[in-house]
Structure formats: C-alpha cells, structure tokens
C-alpha positions, 0 to 999 in steps of 0.5 A: 497513151491515147489522144485524149490522154495526150490532150490532158498532158498538154493542158497541164503544160507538158509536151507530147509526141507520137512514137511513130514520128520519124522527125528528131525532136518533134513534139506538140505543146500548148500555146496559151492565148491572151495576147493580141495580134493585129488588134485581135485577142489570140486563143489557145492553140496546139503547136508543133516543134519541127525538125527545123527548130521552128514552131507551127500551128498543128492540126490532128489527122484522123490517124493521130486522133485514133493512135495509141502511141502518144508519149510524154516528152520531158 
C-alpha cells in the first residue's frame, strides 16, 4: 500500500510497517493524545516500536512518503 493508505490504517487503530525495514518487529502505530505532560495537553503522534522494544516518536522521510511497500501489521 502507499503512504496515504498506511496513514488511514493508523487512524483506524492498526499498525503498519515498510516491507524493506530490516529490523525485526519494527512497526508504526498512532498514539492518541489527550493526556497531559508538564502541564500541556498532548496531541496525537505516530510512534515507532523499535528493535530494542522501545517506543519513540517517528517522522517520515521522503523515501517513506513515496514508498509503495507499506504493509498492514496484525
């Protein structure tokens, strides 16, 4: 699927990954905001689950945006 389709999957609460990613178990998910941190309300953001089993905020590269190898993760 393309990047736009991958974003729609994230908005539905599911996870996606690129077929070309070489890290085992890496995927993207959507963290819904609404909580508070340091007195500020959080907003939605896309996160990556890393090989080290941590979650970090994620930003798309131009390659990611133009890719057609996005996959649905169960």
